[in-house]
N, CA, C and O of each residue as an XYZ file, in Angstrom:
216
protein
N     -22.899     17.653    -36.389
C     -22.813     16.573    -35.493
C     -24.150     16.507    -34.682
O     -24.630     17.539    -34.213
N     -24.740     15.304    -34.521
C     -25.973     15.200    -33.812
C     -25.631     14.863    -32.305
O     -25.346     13.729    -31.921
N     -25.688     15.931    -31.535
C     -25.339     15.762    -29.989
C     -26.487     14.961    -29.297
O     -26.206     14.331    -28.277
N     -27.760     14.943    -29.785
C     -28.746     14.227    -29.063
C     -28.435     12.725    -28.901
O     -28.950     12.142    -27.947
N     -27.697     12.100    -29.687
C     -27.428     10.687    -29.695
C     -26.225     10.320    -28.715
O     -26.057      9.157    -28.347
N     -25.367     11.402    -28.294
C     -24.125     11.245    -27.672
C     -24.379     10.696    -26.272
O     -23.525      9.919    -25.844
N     -25.436     10.985    -25.485
C     -25.760     10.554    -24.253
C     -24.755     11.124    -23.020
O     -23.907     11.986    -23.246
N     -24.928     10.629    -21.912
C     -24.145     11.087    -20.848
C     -22.944     10.302    -20.443
O     -23.107      9.095    -20.263
N     -21.760     10.821    -20.275
C     -20.584      9.996    -20.120
C     -20.710      9.136    -18.748
O     -21.175      9.627    -17.720
N     -20.265      7.861    -18.842
C     -20.263      7.137    -17.643
C     -19.413      7.542    -16.614
O     -18.289      7.997    -16.824
N     -19.919      7.390    -15.484
C     -19.035      7.736    -14.315
C     -18.098      6.514    -13.891
O     -18.498      5.350    -13.855
N     -17.008      6.856    -13.627
C     -15.945      5.971    -13.254
C     -16.065      5.530    -11.873
O     -16.538      6.309    -11.046
N     -15.656      4.266    -11.507
C     -15.623      3.844    -10.114
C     -14.333      4.046     -9.466
O     -13.270      4.064    -10.087
N     -14.439      4.186     -8.293
C     -13.215      4.392     -7.419
C     -12.502      3.195     -6.874
O     -11.778      3.236     -5.878
N     -12.753      2.104     -7.599
C     -12.279      0.842     -7.231
C     -11.071      0.493     -7.954
O     -11.025      0.680     -9.170
N      -9.877     -0.102     -7.181
C      -8.744     -0.459     -7.934
C      -8.900     -1.640     -8.855
O      -9.819     -2.446     -8.708
N      -8.021     -1.736     -9.777
C      -8.111     -2.798    -10.713
C      -7.841     -4.169    -10.111
O      -8.413     -5.167    -10.549
N      -6.865     -4.225     -8.985
C      -6.422     -5.422     -8.392
C      -6.314     -5.128     -6.941
O      -6.349     -3.969     -6.527
N      -6.195     -6.074     -6.225
C      -6.042     -5.893     -4.680
C      -4.492     -6.162     -4.386
O      -3.861     -6.995     -5.037
N      -3.941     -5.424     -3.396
C      -2.517     -5.540     -3.165
C      -2.269     -6.861     -2.230
O      -3.132     -7.309     -1.474
N      -1.108     -7.355     -2.375
C      -0.804     -8.617     -1.713
C      -0.739     -8.425     -0.196
O      -0.999     -9.363      0.558
N      -0.397     -7.228      0.249
C      -0.140     -6.978      1.611
C      -1.229     -5.876      2.220
O      -0.908     -5.124      3.141
N      -2.354     -5.860      1.701
C      -3.350     -4.859      2.003
C      -3.718     -4.990      3.524
O      -3.613     -6.080      4.087
N      -4.131     -3.915      4.152
C      -4.508     -4.012      5.433
C      -5.735     -4.800      5.647
O      -6.690     -4.617      4.892
N      -5.807     -5.746      6.700
C      -7.025     -6.454      6.764
C      -7.002     -7.850      6.057
O      -7.890     -8.687      6.212
N      -5.901     -8.017      5.267
C      -5.730     -9.308      4.623
C      -5.044    -10.347      5.545
O      -4.681    -10.032      6.678
N      -4.889    -11.478      5.086
C      -4.163    -12.550      5.843
C      -2.738    -12.209      6.286
O      -2.329    -12.490      7.413
N      -1.957    -11.559      5.308
C      -0.652    -11.290      5.545
C      -0.476    -10.037      6.552
O       0.480     -9.925      7.320
N      -1.436     -9.200      6.450
C      -1.309     -7.974      7.203
C      -2.691     -7.751      7.968
O      -3.458     -6.925      7.473
N      -3.059     -8.388      9.086
C      -4.296     -8.232      9.701
C      -4.346     -6.798     10.439
O      -3.358     -6.120     10.720
N      -5.614     -6.490     10.682
C      -5.900     -5.066     11.259
C      -5.252     -4.938     12.596
O      -4.642     -3.911     12.894
N      -5.369     -5.982     13.434
C      -4.828     -5.777     14.876
C      -3.327     -6.037     15.024
O      -2.831     -6.020     16.150
N      -2.616     -6.267     13.990
C      -1.170     -6.728     14.019
C      -0.343     -5.386     14.323
O      -0.538     -4.325     13.731
N       0.560     -5.579     15.283
C       1.497     -4.368     15.543
C       2.947     -4.845     15.042
O       3.338     -6.009     15.137
N       3.650     -3.843     14.525
C       5.085     -4.210     14.255
C       5.778     -4.266     15.591
O       5.427     -3.592     16.560
N       6.933     -5.238     15.581
C       7.731     -5.331     16.644
C       8.782     -4.210     16.673
O       9.654     -4.097     15.811
N       8.640     -3.413     17.700
C       9.605     -2.295     17.765
C      10.954     -2.659     17.993
O      11.858     -1.979     17.508
N      11.197     -3.712     18.718
C      12.504     -4.253     18.942
C      13.234     -4.594     17.840
O      14.412     -4.250     17.752
N      12.663     -5.253     16.950
C      13.174     -5.649     15.571
C      13.533     -4.515     14.716
O      14.563     -4.490     14.044
N      12.578     -3.486     14.759
C      12.928     -2.360     14.018
C      14.019     -1.647     14.509
O      14.805     -1.155     13.700
N      14.193     -1.512     15.720
C      15.411     -0.811     16.262
C      16.723     -1.600     16.078
O      17.801     -1.030     15.915
N      16.573     -2.990     16.112
C      17.830     -3.823     15.698
C      18.281     -3.518     14.312
O      19.470     -3.331     14.054
N      17.274     -3.464     13.362
C      17.632     -3.227     11.935
C      18.172     -1.864     11.821
O      19.123     -1.696     11.057
N      17.674     -0.827     12.504
C      18.148      0.505     12.413
C      19.545      0.575     12.900
O      20.395      1.158     12.228
N      19.838     -0.001     14.061
C      21.281      0.023     14.660
C      22.225     -0.762     13.762
O      23.368     -0.339     13.592
N      21.795     -1.920     13.156
C      22.646     -2.698     12.349
C      22.979     -1.796     11.017
O      24.126     -1.804     10.570
N      22.020     -1.075     10.442
C      22.257     -0.219      9.458
C      23.090      0.884      9.618
O      23.829      1.306      8.728
N      22.975      1.423     10.877
C      23.855      2.536     11.248
C      25.361      2.096     11.385
O      26.277      2.767     10.910
N      25.541      0.962     12.044
C      26.850      0.420     12.124
C      27.537      0.043     10.844
O      28.747      0.183     10.669
N      26.714     -0.434      9.974
C      27.189     -0.804      8.612
C      27.575      0.471      7.859
O      28.578      0.482      7.145
N      26.810      1.522      8.007
C      27.188      2.874      7.368
C      28.520      3.460      8.011
O      29.282      4.144      7.327
N      28.755      3.195      9.229
C      29.996      3.743      9.891
C      31.170      2.954      9.475
O      32.304      3.431      9.477
N      30.873      1.636      9.087
C      32.205      0.744      8.749
C      32.568      1.151      7.412
O      33.752      1.044      7.091
N      31.732      1.602      6.585
C      31.974      1.909      5.131
C      32.773      3.185      5.004
O      33.079      3.613      3.891
């Protein structure tokens, strides 16, 4: 086999093939946005109550 014609393998890029729909910094998830902690606590309490009822 003639290795002189093989050349150097191409380096891959570290870029994803597509962008996520909720990526940080996008319209749906801007950088400065904070999650509402009260809403999170309400969801957690509701889930805990539902678990105790079952």
